[in-house]
N, C-alpha and C positions, 0 to 999 in steps of 0.2 A: 870351657865353652859347652853349650848345651844344644842338643839336637831334639826338637820336639817330636813326640809320638804322632805318627800319621802324616801323610803328605810327602812332598819332595823338598829336601833341604840341600841347597847348593853349598859346596865347600870350594871357595874361590881363592885364587892366588896365582901369581906368575910361576912359570917353570922354576923349580928349585926352591920354592918357598916352604916346602915341608908337607905338602898334601899327602903324597904317597907314603912317606915315612910315618905320618900320623895314622893312616889307615892300617899300615902293616903292624904298628904297635897295638892297635885295637884288636887285630886278628891274631895276636900272639906270634907274628912272624919275625919281629925284632923286639928287643927289650929296651925300654926307656931308661935313660941315665938317671932321670929324676921325675918327680911329679906322679900323678895318679890318673887313672881313667876307669870309667865304669860303663858297662853295657847292661841295660835292663836292671840297674841297681847292683850289679855284681862287679867286684873289682877284677880287672883283667891285667895281666894274663892268669893270675892265680886261680880265679874262679871261672875261667873261660869254658871249661868242660860243662859247666852247669847251664850255659846259655847258647853254646855254639849251634845247637839244633834249631835255634830261633833266628839264626843269621845266615844269609846267603851273600856271597861276594864274588866280584870279578875284579881281580887286581892285575893280572897279567893277561896276555892275549889268550883267547879260548883255545883249548886243545881237544880235538875230536878225531876219530878215525875217518879219514877222507873217503874211503870206499863204503862206509856204513851210511845208511839213510839217517835222517834226523831221528826217526822213531827207534832205530836200532841203537844209535848212540845213547839216547835217553834211557832205553831199556837196560843197557849195560850199567849206566849210572844208578838207575833205580834199584837194580839187583844188588849193587855194591853197598848201598846205604839202607836197604830194607824198606824201600818205599813201594806202596801198592801200585800195580801196573796201571790202574785207572788214572793215576795222576799224570801219566804221559800225555793222554789226550787232553786233559785239563790244561796243562801248561802249554801245549801246542796251541790251543784255542786262545789262551791268555796272551800269547805273543804273536798271534795272527799268522801262525805257521801250519795250521791244521791241513791246509790244502797242499802243502809241500812236504808233509811228513814222510812220504815214500821216496823223496828225491835224495840223492847222495849228497853228503856234505861238501864234497869236492866241487860240486856245481853251484854252490850257494854264492850269492854276492856277499860283500863284506858286511853289509847291513843285516842280511839274513843270518850270517854266522854269529854276529853279535846278539841278535835276538834269540838264537838257539842257545847261546851261553846264558842269557837271562832265563830262558826256559829251564835250563839245567839247575840254576840256583833256586828256581821255584818248586822243584820236585818235592822238597821236604816242607813246603808251605811255610817259609820263614816269615817272621814279623818284621825283620829289618833286612833291607837289601843295600849293599854297599857296592857302588860302581866307581871305579877309578878311571877317569878320562874315557868314558865309554864310546865317544864319537870320534876318537882319534883315527885319522886315516880314512874316514868314511866320506862318500860323496854326498851331495845334498839330499838325495833320496834316502840313503841309509841313515843320515842324521835325523831326518824327519821320522823314519820308522822307529828308531830307538827313542827319540823324544816322545813320540806318541805312546810307546810302551811304558815309559817311566811315568808319564802323566796318568795313564790308566791305572797303574799299580798304586800310585799315591791316592787316586780317587777311590780305590777299593779299601783304603784304610791301612795299607802297608806304609812303613817308614822307609823312604828311599833317600839314601845319602849319596849324592853324586858329586865327585870332585871334578874340577875343570878349570882351565885357564881361558876357555872360550866364553867370555862373559855374556855375549848376546844370546848364546844358545841356552845357558842356564836360566837367563831371565825369562825365557818363554815357558819354562816348566816348574821353576822353584816357587814354593810358597814362602820359605824362609831361607836365609843365607848366613854364612859366616865367611868373612873375608880376612885372609891372613897375608902377612908379608914378612920375609926373613924369620919365619917361625913364630911370629907374634900375632895375636888376635887384634885386628884393627876395628872391626865392627861386626855385629850380628843382630839378627832380628827379622821381622817380616820385610819382604822386598820393598813394599810401599813405604815403610818407615825408614829404611836405609836410604831410599831415593829422596825422601822428604827431609831427612835430617843431616844431609851433608853440605847444605848451602850451595848446591849446584844450581845456578840460574843463569841462563844464557839466551841471547837473541841472535838470530841470523839477520844481517843487514845487507840490503842491496842498495848501492849508491853509485852514481856515475863516475866518481873519482875515488876508488877504494884506497889507493895509496895515501892520498891526502887525508881522507876520512880516518884512516888508521892512525896517522900522525896526530890528528886533532884529538881523537878519543884517548890515545895513550897519554897525551899531554895532560888530559883531564883525569887521568888515573884509572881508566877502564882497561882491564886485560883484554887484548885483542889478538885473534889468530886469523889467518887467511884460509879460506876454503874455496878454491877456484877464484871466481870473480867476486865472491862475497866475503863479508867479514863475520866472524863469530865473536860476539862481545859478551863478556861476563858482567851481568847486572840483574838485579831484581826489580829495576825500574826502567822499563823500555822508554818511557817518555823522556828520561834524562838523556838518552842517546840522541833522540831527535832534537832536543833543545841544544845539545852541545854542537851537533853538526849544523843546524840551522843558523847558529850564531856565527858560523864561518862561511855562510852562503852555500852549504852543502845540504841537499834535500834528499830525504830517504824515499826510494822507490819501492822498497820492500822491507818489512820488519816482522819477523816471525819468531815466536818463542821456540826454543829448542827443548824438546821433551827430555826430561831427565831419564837416564838409563844407567844400568850397572857399570858400563864402561866409564861414563863421566863421574859417577859416584866413586868408583875405584880410583880414578886419577886424583880426585879431590882428597880421598882418604890417605893416599900414599904420597901426596905432594911433599910432606915433611918427613917421610920415612926413608928417603934415599932410593925410592923404587920407581921414580919417574921413567927411567929408560926401559926398565922391565915392562912397565905398564904400556908404554908406547909400542913395544914389540908385540904384545899380545892383544892390543885393542882390536875388537871385532873378532877375534879368533873364537868335611867342613871341618881334630881331636874331638870327637863327638861324645855326648854324654847321656841325656835323659832317655834316649832310645835304648 
């Protein structure tokens, strides 16, 4: 599987599918039983020392001194890795923390703590940033802050590899994605191509007698699910739905195409992989190469 240079690449899959293990192998934290991986054209882990200065990663929960300010924590790290002190202000600006740099870490929200962790990874100005489930445990405001930061970094030409099981979140920031299940690559490419290539086509139907309408449509071979008082029908021909219902005296009050999203694409991709129950649990909630 390949991660393009530049932009945000989503690494998607349900919990337990192998995302963190893959990332840990790329960073030399665990050794693969078989297969190969390269970062910037260098085989890892054997050649990792040759590229590690170009990589920043957050794999576990960030660890900082709670009584230190953001600037003090970053200054300590900068001294440890030999980074010029002017980088501290630059990374605080890049993560929108410049006005909170004198505040103690202990008083930070979860979203601010995660942004400070991103700031720490930026100290050595890496070309590749790897974030493993960066929005886990964050409230909506924190999720938005981290999402905006990732989008900004990708826009600056950095390569951002972000793993997640929260499909809707990644869809808002990723340019390209890789989707895995049970350790196998199911699909990868630009988000638009993934959405357009999975055959996911649905319409939302409003009708006076939804139970009867569901029976009619299922008898005609349409896949049907209930969504409150409406039906969601799988078809790429909405007119066929209206004809089928009208033939039984059922008239449509509402017929709206359902926009394809990563969640529906994921469900379609994993329908024959024995992952349906996993996908249902994570609904709504990349082994990288070329970078």
